[in-house]
Backbone bond lengths (Angstrom), bond angles and torsions (degrees), N, CA, C in turn:
res aa  C-N    CA-C-N  psi(-1)  N-CA   C-N-CA  omega(-1)  CA-C   N-CA-C  phi
1 L - - - 1.468 - - 1.538 108.17 -
2 Y 1.353 114.08 156.74 1.586 115.55 175.66 1.521 109.88 -68.86
3 S 1.269 118.35 -27.53 1.571 114.38 178.81 1.497 111.26 -72.10
4 D 1.272 116.55 -28.72 1.490 120.74 176.55 1.497 106.17 -70.16
5 W 1.316 118.47 -46.83 1.526 120.01 179.52 1.574 108.73 -60.30
6 L 1.311 116.80 -36.91 1.473 118.58 -178.47 1.470 110.61 -61.33
7 I 1.356 115.95 -40.07 1.442 118.31 177.16 1.454 116.41 -67.04
8 A 1.347 112.76 -38.29 1.435 119.45 179.76 1.493 112.20 -65.26
9 T 1.288 119.30 -27.16 1.422 125.70 -177.04 1.484 109.84 -93.03
10 G 1.335 120.98 12.97 1.435 123.32 -179.35 1.429 120.23 75.77
11 G 1.343 117.93 18.07 1.445 124.00 178.22 1.537 115.76 81.05
12 V 1.275 115.66 25.74 1.457 117.33 -178.55 1.556 109.70 -83.12
13 A 1.333 110.82 102.72 1.457 118.04 -171.65 1.588 112.88 -94.90
14 S 1.296 114.11 -5.28 1.389 117.39 -173.36 1.556 114.43 -94.45
15 L 1.267 115.67 1.81 1.443 121.42 176.95 1.463 110.59 -66.19
16 E 1.385 116.60 130.34 1.389 121.43 -176.81 1.508 110.27 -125.94
17 F 1.398 116.82 136.11 1.415 118.08 179.58 1.553 109.44 -150.70
18 V 1.326 116.61 150.68 1.498 122.40 -177.90 1.496 105.98 -81.47
19 V 1.388 116.00 130.74 1.371 124.06 174.40 1.537 112.34 -112.04
20 E 1.407 115.11 -18.87 1.400 116.71 -178.46 1.482 108.50 -144.44
21 E 1.312 118.75 120.83 1.462 124.12 -173.12 1.567 107.22 -84.42
22 D 1.223 115.59 149.86 1.515 120.39 173.93 1.521 109.13 -60.25
23 D 1.343 113.44 130.36 1.456 117.14 -173.89 1.495 114.36 -84.61
24 S 1.383 118.23 24.55 1.375 123.11 176.81 1.587 115.64 -59.02
25 A 1.331 114.42 -28.13 1.423 118.00 179.81 1.449 113.74 -64.73
26 E 1.346 117.24 -24.50 1.491 121.28 -175.91 1.505 109.91 -98.30
27 R 1.289 117.87 10.09 1.413 121.18 -172.64 1.633 108.06 -98.30
28 K 1.343 112.19 18.23 1.463 116.66 173.63 1.528 115.65 61.88
29 G 1.318 111.21 29.22 1.522 116.17 -179.87 1.550 112.99 81.02
30 Y 1.323 119.08 2.99 1.394 116.60 175.44 1.486 114.42 -65.86
31 A 1.304 124.05 144.11 1.471 122.07 167.54 1.428 110.99 -81.08
32 L 1.350 110.78 131.92 1.537 115.65 -175.06 1.567 109.15 -100.96
33 K 1.320 116.44 35.56 1.521 118.15 176.09 1.496 108.31 52.93
34 E 1.288 111.40 -136.07 1.541 118.13 -179.04 1.381 117.46 -58.46
35 M 1.306 117.27 -24.80 1.535 122.20 -174.91 1.572 109.41 -68.90
36 S 1.336 115.66 -33.20 1.446 119.37 -177.16 1.544 115.00 -78.97
37 S 1.359 110.30 -12.21 1.472 116.78 -174.62 1.530 113.67 -82.91
38 V 1.300 118.34 -25.04 1.390 121.08 177.31 1.560 112.00 -124.45
39 P 1.325 117.22 135.43 1.446 121.00 -178.45 1.551 113.18 -61.32
40 D 1.333 116.07 130.14 1.425 120.73 -173.51 1.533 108.54 -87.94
41 G 1.336 119.27 56.12 1.378 124.45 178.72 1.478 113.97 -98.39
42 K 1.387 119.19 178.68 1.338 125.23 -178.44 1.467 112.36 -136.15
43 K 1.349 116.99 157.27 1.437 121.57 179.93 1.501 114.87 -133.39
44 L 1.252 120.79 157.46 1.541 124.55 -171.70 1.599 97.57 -100.33
45 V 1.360 115.33 127.60 1.448 121.07 174.94 1.496 107.20 -133.89
46 R 1.364 111.12 160.64 1.491 119.58 179.27 1.490 111.58 -113.66
47 S 1.275 118.27 127.83 1.399 121.95 178.21 1.649 106.47 -119.18
48 P 1.391 119.71 167.21 1.426 118.57 174.22 1.506 117.00 -50.22
49 S 1.392 115.30 -31.77 1.353 120.38 179.84 1.529 122.27 -87.58
50 G 1.360 113.36 -9.63 1.428 119.64 172.67 1.545 113.30 143.65
51 L 1.288 117.55 -175.52 1.430 122.32 177.26 1.496 116.07 -74.45
52 R 1.327 117.06 133.49 1.484 120.85 175.73 1.460 113.62 -133.56
53 M 1.390 110.75 144.19 1.465 118.86 178.28 1.508 108.95 -104.17
54 V 1.243 116.39 106.93 1.488 123.40 -170.99 1.486 110.33 -122.85
55 P 1.380 114.65 157.40 1.503 124.75 175.94 1.511 109.54 -50.97
56 E 1.302 119.71 137.84 1.421 122.30 173.41 1.560 111.29 -61.76
57 N 1.353 116.58 -37.39 1.446 122.57 175.09 1.471 111.86 -104.20
58 G 1.257 121.30 117.15 1.491 122.10 -179.29 1.458 117.24 -58.89
59 A 1.351 118.74 -18.25 1.398 123.82 177.27 1.516 114.04 -69.28
60 F 1.357 112.70 -20.94 1.477 119.93 -179.68 1.578 111.89 -98.71
61 N 1.215 119.90 23.99 1.492 122.94 176.57 1.469 107.18 -63.75
62 S 1.286 116.26 142.18 1.499 125.18 175.27 1.578 108.90 -62.97
63 P 1.285 119.06 135.36 1.486 121.84 176.41 1.553 111.82 -62.43
64 F 1.291 114.77 -15.99 1.430 121.69 175.88 1.571 117.24 -84.92
65 S 1.384 111.52 -9.58 1.512 117.70 -176.68 1.453 109.97 -81.16
66 M 1.345 114.69 159.96 1.472 121.29 179.11 1.554 107.96 -128.06
67 D 1.272 118.44 151.98 1.391 122.87 174.43 1.586 110.35 -79.27
68 E 1.278 119.86 154.92 1.457 125.18 175.11 1.516 104.90 -68.54
69 P 1.292 114.87 139.72 1.470 122.51 177.74 1.586 112.37 -76.09
70 Q 1.327 115.22 153.92 1.475 117.22 172.46 1.551 106.44 -76.46
71 W 1.345 118.27 129.69 1.435 119.08 175.34 1.558 112.97 -68.08
72 V 1.334 116.93 143.55 1.478 121.50 172.47 1.526 104.87 -65.96
73 P 1.336 117.59 124.03 1.508 119.74 176.29 1.445 117.79 -50.39
74 D 1.264 122.48 137.11 1.417 124.58 -178.48 1.542 116.13 -55.07
75 K 1.289 113.07 -32.71 1.489 116.54 177.60 1.498 115.64 -73.16
76 E 1.316 117.05 -15.50 1.425 125.54 176.84 1.474 116.76 -89.76
77 C 1.273 115.44 -1.24 1.497 121.46 -173.67 1.474 109.62 -137.19
78 P 1.341 119.56 75.74 1.490 123.05 176.94 1.554 112.98 -69.86
79 R 1.292 114.53 -20.71 1.506 122.95 -177.04 1.461 113.20 -133.54
80 C 1.304 117.70 149.13 1.445 130.24 176.96 1.514 109.70 -45.74
81 M 1.325 122.18 123.36 1.444 121.61 -177.28 1.569 112.00 -78.89
82 Q 1.303 117.69 6.11 1.423 123.38 172.93 1.492 115.06 -112.48
83 C 1.261 117.87 -53.76 1.527 121.79 -176.11 1.525 112.72 -106.81
84 D 1.316 118.71 -0.84 1.494 122.39 179.26 1.471 116.50 65.04
85 T 1.361 117.94 20.68 1.452 119.55 178.19 1.502 108.89 -79.28
86 K 1.397 114.27 135.10 1.412 120.77 -177.68 1.550 111.10 -72.98
87 F 1.333 114.51 137.31 1.458 116.53 -179.59 1.576 106.13 -86.08
88 D 1.398 113.29 148.22 1.425 119.20 175.40 1.513 105.96 -151.43
89 F 1.375 119.01 -159.16 1.457 120.45 -173.56 1.548 109.41 -70.93
90 I 1.329 118.02 -25.53 1.402 120.15 176.98 1.533 115.37 -90.80
91 R 1.258 115.22 -46.17 1.483 119.90 174.27 1.561 111.26 -86.00
92 R 1.416 107.22 102.53 1.519 111.39 -175.59 1.513 109.38 -90.66
93 K 1.273 114.94 158.70 1.484 123.34 179.63 1.463 108.42 -94.00
94 H 1.376 117.76 144.57 1.442 126.00 179.05 1.611 104.48 -137.38
95 H 1.400 106.96 145.79 1.525 117.12 -178.83 1.498 106.16 -105.00
96 C 1.400 112.24 135.10 1.450 117.43 169.97 1.503 111.64 -74.99
97 R 1.312 112.84 130.46 1.540 119.44 -175.16 1.543 111.81 -69.93
98 R 1.337 116.67 -13.00 1.370 118.43 -177.72 1.604 112.46 -97.98
99 C 1.312 116.01 -49.62 1.393 117.55 -179.91 1.540 118.75 -98.27
100 G 1.361 112.08 -18.23 1.539 120.88 172.46 1.483 108.08 86.27
101 R 1.386 126.05 0.30 1.410 128.30 -178.31 1.565 107.11 -73.79
102 C 1.355 112.04 170.55 1.453 118.54 -171.61 1.533 106.79 -114.30
103 F 1.336 118.74 132.96 1.453 126.42 -173.89 1.504 111.51 -138.92
104 C 1.341 117.44 163.48 1.421 123.04 168.99 1.565 105.64 -77.48
105 D 1.364 108.70 173.62 1.484 114.40 174.76 1.520 116.85 -59.33
106 K 1.400 110.37 -39.46 1.454 116.27 -177.64 1.534 112.26 -65.82
107 C 1.275 118.95 -39.36 1.462 124.68 179.78 1.462 113.38 -82.46
108 C 1.219 120.53 -7.86 1.467 124.21 -175.14 1.566 108.75 -142.86
109 S 1.278 117.51 52.25 1.457 119.72 -174.96 1.568 111.88 -102.55
110 K 1.276 117.14 -14.09 1.511 118.67 -172.28 1.466 109.26 -82.91
111 K 1.284 115.40 146.78 1.535 122.66 171.69 1.466 106.95 -121.28
112 A 1.365 113.64 117.67 1.429 117.43 -177.30 1.541 107.42 -133.80
113 A 1.369 113.66 154.52 1.437 121.86 -179.69 1.542 113.45 -59.16
114 L 1.296 118.15 140.02 1.462 116.81 -177.28 1.527 104.97 -137.61
115 P 1.430 116.69 74.08 1.445 123.41 -176.97 1.515 112.14 -59.84
116 R 1.291 120.42 -34.98 1.432 123.10 -178.63 1.510 116.33 -61.97
117 M 1.309 116.40 -20.08 1.422 121.09 172.33 1.574 112.08 -103.74
118 C 1.407 115.48 1.01 1.415 119.17 172.99 1.511 110.67 71.72
119 F 1.340 121.56 27.24 1.480 121.37 175.70 1.594 105.77 -73.74
120 V 1.406 113.02 139.64 1.359 120.05 174.73 1.590 112.34 -70.98
121 D 1.252 118.94 -42.74 1.450 126.77 -178.83 1.501 110.45 -114.18
122 P 1.365 116.34 156.72 1.404 123.28 176.38 1.609 110.21 -55.47
123 V 1.307 118.73 143.32 1.439 120.96 -177.45 1.517 109.60 -129.68
124 R 1.290 115.22 158.99 1.510 124.92 -174.02 1.551 106.57 -65.52
125 Q 1.291 109.84 130.88 1.496 119.08 175.85 1.529 112.42 -140.89
126 C 1.291 117.95 153.91 1.382 122.94 172.77 1.557 110.87 -67.52
127 A 1.315 117.29 164.41 1.417 121.57 176.43 1.517 115.10 -49.61
128 E 1.388 115.36 -54.45 1.370 122.99 -175.20 1.638 111.14 -62.03
129 C 1.260 114.28 -46.86 1.534 119.24 178.91 1.489 112.95 -64.74
130 S 1.332 115.34 -37.23 1.432 118.46 178.60 1.493 118.30 -66.00
131 L 1.372 114.19 -26.78 1.581 119.42 172.52 1.554 104.63 -70.94
132 V 1.244 120.42 -40.99 1.470 120.01 -174.32 1.471 107.21 -67.37
133 S 1.316 117.58 -45.86 1.464 121.59 -176.76 1.486 110.58 -63.76
134 Q 1.266 121.61 -34.27 1.480 124.02 176.44 1.510 111.95 -58.99
135 K 1.379 113.03 -47.36 1.495 116.06 -179.88 1.503 111.62 -63.07
136 E 1.337 114.06 -33.47 1.479 120.24 179.78 1.573 111.39 -69.53
137 V 1.356 114.56 -36.97 1.490 116.88 175.53 1.491 111.65 -62.54
138 E 1.303 119.69 -31.66 1.477 122.70 179.17 1.540 106.59 -67.88
139 F 1.279 114.86 -38.61 1.536 118.54 177.37 1.529 110.00 -60.50
140 Y 1.274 114.66 -50.88 1.483 119.33 178.92 1.537 115.90 -61.77
141 D 1.357 115.16 -36.09 1.406 119.68 -179.32 1.434 115.02 -79.28
142 K 1.355 118.21 -26.27 1.538 121.94 -174.91 1.491 110.40 -121.00
143 Q 1.309 122.00 -68.63 1.429 122.41 -174.00 1.547 116.23 -59.97
144 L 1.330 113.19 -41.81 1.489 116.10 -175.40 1.466 108.57 -66.27
145 K 1.367 123.62 -37.91 1.444 130.40 -177.00 1.603 105.13 -62.64
146 V 1.349 116.16 -42.24 1.463 122.53 176.87 1.466 109.90 -56.46
147 L 1.348 115.56 -48.08 1.454 120.60 -175.40 1.454 111.94 -65.83
148 L 1.315 116.66 -37.09 1.591 122.29 179.31 1.483 109.39 -74.33
149 G 1.328 120.16 -28.67 1.465 119.87 177.29 1.570 114.92 -76.42
150 G 1.290 116.05 -23.80 1.457 119.92 175.79 1.529 117.71 76.95
151 A 1.313 116.92 167.50 1.460 121.91 -178.47 1.582 106.09 -150.88
152 T 1.377 113.11 168.20 1.496 116.46 -177.87 1.566 106.13 -103.44
153 F 1.394 112.12 138.00 1.418 120.01 178.81 1.500 111.15 -139.81
154 V 1.363 115.17 159.79 1.459 124.44 171.57 1.495 106.43 -88.21
155 V 1.265 116.01 115.24 1.507 116.70 -171.34 1.559 105.94 -112.26
156 T 1.469 109.66 142.61 1.492 118.00 178.11 1.524 100.51 -129.69
157 L 1.371 113.64 127.63 1.462 115.15 -178.73 1.579 105.12 -106.49
158 G 1.334 116.15 136.10 1.462 122.93 -177.53 1.501 113.72 54.80
159 T 1.309 117.20 -141.80 1.398 120.26 178.96 1.530 117.25 -96.78
160 S 1.332 109.89 16.12 1.585 117.15 -178.87 1.552 113.53 -60.44
161 D 1.304 114.12 147.24 1.455 115.85 175.77 1.559 110.39 -87.00
162 K 1.329 118.40 -5.47 1.495 121.44 -179.71 1.526 109.08 -97.56
163 S 1.369 109.72 133.28 1.463 121.02 177.44 1.506 109.11 -112.15
164 E 1.397 114.49 156.81 1.444 117.02 177.45 1.581 106.86 -138.28
165 T 1.313 114.04 140.41 1.428 118.88 170.48 1.511 111.55 -75.82
166 M 1.445 114.06 123.69 1.468 115.70 -175.11 1.544 105.49 -141.79
167 T 1.350 113.71 156.27 1.534 122.22 172.36 1.524 104.85 -96.63
168 C 1.442 107.20 128.68 1.516 114.34 177.41 1.513 107.16 -117.13
169 R 1.295 110.61 133.48 1.447 118.19 179.49 1.489 113.02 -143.05
170 L 1.278 125.93 160.72 1.460 130.29 175.51 1.590 109.03 -89.10
171 S 1.336 114.62 131.39 1.484 116.63 178.01 1.512 114.21 -59.53
172 N 1.298 114.76 160.89 1.481 118.57 -177.23 1.580 112.01 -62.84
173 N 1.280 116.60 -24.18 1.475 116.66 178.61 1.539 110.94 -97.44
174 H 1.295 119.01 6.20 1.439 132.50 169.85 1.523 107.71 64.57
175 R 1.309 119.72 24.32 1.484 122.64 175.48 1.540 116.78 -96.74
176 Y 1.337 118.17 -19.89 1.416 123.02 -178.01 1.506 115.12 -130.98
177 L 1.342 113.79 153.99 1.528 119.74 165.60 1.481 105.44 -101.01
178 F 1.292 116.87 125.47 1.457 123.37 172.22 1.451 110.56 -98.47
179 L 1.379 116.53 134.73 1.409 119.83 179.20 1.555 108.13 -128.42
180 D 1.306 115.42 119.35 1.447 120.05 -173.28 1.549 113.68 -126.59
181 G 1.339 116.28 128.23 1.407 121.64 173.74 1.505 106.28 -152.86
182 E 1.372 120.66 -131.61 1.447 122.54 169.24 1.599 111.64 -56.36
183 S 1.298 110.97 -39.23 1.482 122.64 175.87 1.491 109.00 -109.39
184 H 1.349 113.14 178.23 1.433 119.71 -175.74 1.612 105.50 -148.57
185 F 1.356 114.99 132.53 1.466 119.87 164.90 1.533 110.07 -153.18
186 E 1.271 114.97 174.41 1.521 119.07 -171.89 1.477 103.86 -142.02
187 V 1.390 111.83 155.38 1.434 119.59 -176.67 1.562 103.74 -131.42
188 E 1.324 117.19 123.91 1.441 120.76 178.98 1.578 110.40 -83.68
189 L 1.252 115.76 128.24 1.529 119.06 -172.69 1.504 108.33 -56.98
190 S 1.319 121.06 -39.15 1.454 124.64 -168.33 1.641 103.28 -72.31
191 R 1.269 120.96 -10.93 1.541 123.58 -178.90 1.529 111.04 -100.29
192 I 1.284 114.34 0.44 1.540 118.60 -178.67 1.521 105.15 -76.91
193 S 1.298 116.91 124.73 1.544 117.64 176.11 1.487 111.82 -97.50
194 S 1.337 118.12 -27.24 1.482 116.40 174.49 1.581 109.31 -155.66
195 M 1.334 113.30 153.61 1.440 119.77 -179.43 1.458 112.59 -138.78
196 Q 1.302 122.80 130.23 1.370 125.53 171.73 1.502 112.46 -118.69
197 I 1.301 117.62 132.95 1.487 123.48 173.33 1.485 109.85 -107.44
198 Q 1.373 116.98 112.58 1.543 120.91 178.06 1.552 105.05 -85.62
199 T 1.312 113.10 139.14 1.474 120.11 173.07 1.464 111.75 -122.79
200 D 1.316 122.86 153.14 1.451 131.27 169.65 1.537 106.25 -65.54
201 G 1.343 118.97 130.15 1.416 121.86 -177.97 1.525 111.31 -80.79
202 T 1.293 116.74 174.67 1.433 119.83 177.32 1.513 117.23 -77.55
203 S 1.295 115.54 -12.56 1.441 126.47 -179.70 1.498 111.09 -129.57
204 P 1.334 119.17 146.90 1.566 123.12 -177.71 1.552 106.42 -49.03
205 G 1.423 113.90 131.87 1.392 119.43 174.77 1.561 118.13 79.61
206 E 1.331 114.50 -7.03 1.423 120.18 179.26 1.591 108.09 -90.14
207 E 1.348 113.93 142.92 1.460 117.53 -176.06 1.528 107.56 -146.86
208 D 1.386 112.62 127.44 1.489 121.20 171.45 1.503 109.25 -89.71
209 V 1.280 118.32 146.83 1.486 122.50 172.86 1.501 109.93 -131.64
210 H 1.329 112.42 120.68 1.471 118.43 179.25 1.642 104.50 -93.63
211 T 1.253 117.41 120.67 1.467 117.53 -173.96 1.515 110.77 -119.94
212 Y 1.268 123.03 128.60 1.465 130.33 173.00 1.568 104.48 -116.94
213 T 1.343 111.24 107.19 1.519 114.37 175.56 1.554 105.60 -82.05
214 S 1.271 115.59 106.80 1.485 127.54 -173.02 1.486 111.18 76.57
215 L 1.284 113.48 106.30 1.388 120.56 -175.20 1.513 114.82 -64.51
216 L 1.250 115.33 -29.25 1.507 120.17 -178.97 1.489 118.52 -101.45
217 D 1.309 119.86 -31.15 1.409 119.10 -172.01 1.486 121.78 -143.72
218 S 1.280 117.84 20.00 1.471 121.68 179.71 1.489 109.16 -123.44
219 H 1.353 115.51 -165.53 1.449 120.26 -174.12 1.572 114.36 -102.98
220 C 1.306 111.85 157.02 1.433 116.31 -179.68 1.602 107.81 -84.98
221 I 1.394 112.94 123.98 1.382 118.11 179.48 1.562 112.49 -75.98
222 F 1.305 112.64 -51.36 1.532 120.14 -176.67 1.484 113.40 -150.31
223 E 1.323 113.47 137.14 1.441 117.02 174.97 1.530 106.11 -143.56
224 G 1.259 118.05 130.38 1.495 120.66 178.54 1.480 111.14 -173.99
225 G 1.294 114.04 162.20 1.451 119.34 -179.40 1.514 112.74 85.26
226 T 1.414 110.31 156.43 1.499 116.15 175.46 1.425 116.43 -134.66
227 S 1.369 111.60 23.21 1.527 116.15 -176.68 1.556 112.41 -76.05
228 R 1.238 114.51 179.42 1.484 119.53 -178.29 1.621 108.34 -75.48
229 A 1.354 113.72 136.10 1.406 118.51 -179.47 1.535 110.73 -76.02
230 S 1.312 115.03 139.28 1.482 120.18 -176.50 1.505 115.72 -120.64
231 G 1.385 118.17 -12.69 1.434 118.67 179.30 1.533 110.02 -172.60
232 M 1.330 112.77 171.79 1.457 118.52 -178.82 1.580 108.64 -142.34
233 L 1.330 114.04 140.60 1.525 120.17 175.31 1.450 105.51 -122.76
234 L 1.491 113.05 121.10 1.376 120.32 175.43 1.584 112.95 -113.67
235 H 1.249 111.70 146.53 1.495 119.93 171.35 1.533 104.85 -120.62
236 Y 1.369 122.59 125.02 1.326 123.07 -175.45 1.551 111.80 -149.76
237 K 1.311 119.73 158.57 1.419 121.17 177.69 1.574 108.26 -103.71
238 P 1.322 119.23 113.08 1.505 120.47 179.56 1.616 108.11 -62.21
239 M 1.291 111.38 157.92 1.429 122.55 177.38 1.555 110.13 -48.51
240 G 1.364 117.39 129.09 1.489 120.93 175.67 1.453 110.58 78.81
241 S 1.406 122.74 3.01 1.478 118.50 178.73 1.461 112.03 -129.58
242 Q 1.304 118.46 147.86 1.487 123.04 179.60 1.545 110.46 -101.69
243 D 1.393 116.17 1.01 1.387 119.41 -177.81 1.492 107.70 -91.88
244 A 1.369 119.88 133.47 1.425 123.04 -178.12 1.545 110.81 -74.20
245 Q 1.306 116.65 141.41 1.487 122.91 176.35 1.521 106.79 -117.82
246 Q 1.328 112.37 145.84 1.467 119.17 -177.24 1.584 108.43 -102.98
247 L 1.297 115.48 138.16 1.526 121.78 175.25 1.550 109.38 -131.44
248 Q 1.281 109.35 122.40 1.542 115.25 176.78 1.489 109.54 -113.86
249 M 1.390 112.04 131.23 1.463 118.38 -175.76 1.539 105.62 -126.21
250 E 1.320 116.37 132.65 1.559 121.50 176.86 1.514 104.06 -128.09
251 V 1.371 114.48 146.47 1.386 122.41 -175.71 1.515 108.77 -57.87
252 G 1.308 115.62 142.09 1.451 124.95 178.28 1.539 113.76 -82.81
253 E 1.393 114.24 -154.52 1.423 117.86 177.55 1.454 119.35 -61.41
254 D 1.442 112.55 -37.83 1.505 122.99 177.43 1.492 108.52 -86.97
255 K 1.312 118.52 73.21 1.433 123.40 -174.49 1.500 115.78 -59.42
256 K 1.361 116.66 -29.67 1.525 120.93 -176.65 1.479 106.93 -71.51
257 V 1.386 117.43 -48.32 1.450 118.69 -178.34 1.501 113.17 -61.86
258 A 1.382 115.89 -45.96 1.422 127.75 -178.15 1.589 108.87 -58.65
259 S 1.263 113.89 -42.19 1.510 121.43 -179.78 1.484 113.14 -68.25
260 L 1.376 112.50 -35.36 1.463 117.68 177.71 1.531 109.27 -71.31
261 W 1.357 120.06 -35.25 1.413 123.86 178.86 1.540 109.66 -69.12
262 L 1.241 115.22 -40.99 1.519 115.28 179.36 1.578 113.06 -67.21
263 A 1.335 113.05 -35.70 1.392 120.05 176.81 1.561 110.92 -63.46
264 A 1.333 114.99 -40.60 1.454 122.67 175.31 1.517 109.33 -62.84
265 M 1.337 119.19 -42.78 1.451 121.74 178.74 1.548 109.34 -64.73
266 H 1.219 118.66 -39.36 1.483 122.91 173.55 1.511 110.26 -53.33
267 K 1.376 118.64 -48.83 1.364 123.77 -176.40 1.606 109.29 -64.75
268 A 1.372 113.33 -40.68 1.467 116.67 -178.64 1.567 107.69 -63.20
269 A 1.304 118.62 -44.23 1.541 122.60 -179.04 1.509 107.53 -57.63
270 K 1.363 113.86 -44.41 1.427 116.62 -175.21 1.625 111.30 -66.87
271 L 1.357 110.41 -39.30 1.499 113.54 176.03 1.466 113.59 -58.63
272 L 1.363 117.69 -41.95 1.391 123.76 -178.16 1.514 110.34 -67.55
273 H 1.310 113.69 -41.94 1.467 119.94 179.39 1.598 111.57 -60.22
274 E 1.307 114.22 -49.40 1.466 119.56 -176.52 1.494 110.19 -71.89
275 A 1.298 120.74 -18.30 1.488 120.79 -177.94 1.594 106.85 -71.66
276 R 1.294 117.49 -17.22 1.509 115.36 -178.82 1.507 112.93 -62.44
277 D 1.372 113.70 -29.32 1.468 121.18 -177.61 1.478 118.32 -91.75
278 Q 1.358 113.56 0.42 1.479 121.56 -175.46 1.530 112.70 -97.26
């Protein structure tokens, strides 16, 4: 484990090294705007909660990432914030690495992976937080890999009558959607103002629409249905513009792969939406 390596090296926590290179080389020579100006590397840092692998440049943090919470000061928690057990010399207090609250060992004994805070090893969490983290680990292990792998769609930009078959994938730092075909453009997730996922209904002609008004910081208007995703409608503001642009994506020839990608995108939007209240 990285923590064992740190001990073996005498606790040198300031060592920095690149583990992921900027993928601009594979972008066929396209300029990636601000992405290409800063190396997309990562560094190993140590916090009071444990070792973390974080981007070298904070501006390139993944939109799925979370900041470490401030711990409740020891003097403000004489009792466990779950079972109300009084702390003493024998009953020590422990802080949950996700919420920062103070618990006894019984109520905060689980160690679970916390990829959204970039921890290298599993960290101590309370029972409630560990359940949330376990669901997020599933997203990182499954849906995020699907988004990075990409899928093929029939894409229509704006109100144009022309469509183009393009491959859409999430960038390695999770900040952009890359669309490649005869042309190329990208959409920054933070500039998406609305997203709709269309799904094939359970009966002919029926269609459910999952809508998130503002992918990053607004409320969910409607969510329903469990049918296969068939398309996505985005409204976003291109870099340097305040005018919203529309982007329509419909599944391509490989409908299974494209539907799985859209379902993963729906999970990603839901994760970002729910993060507002955490």
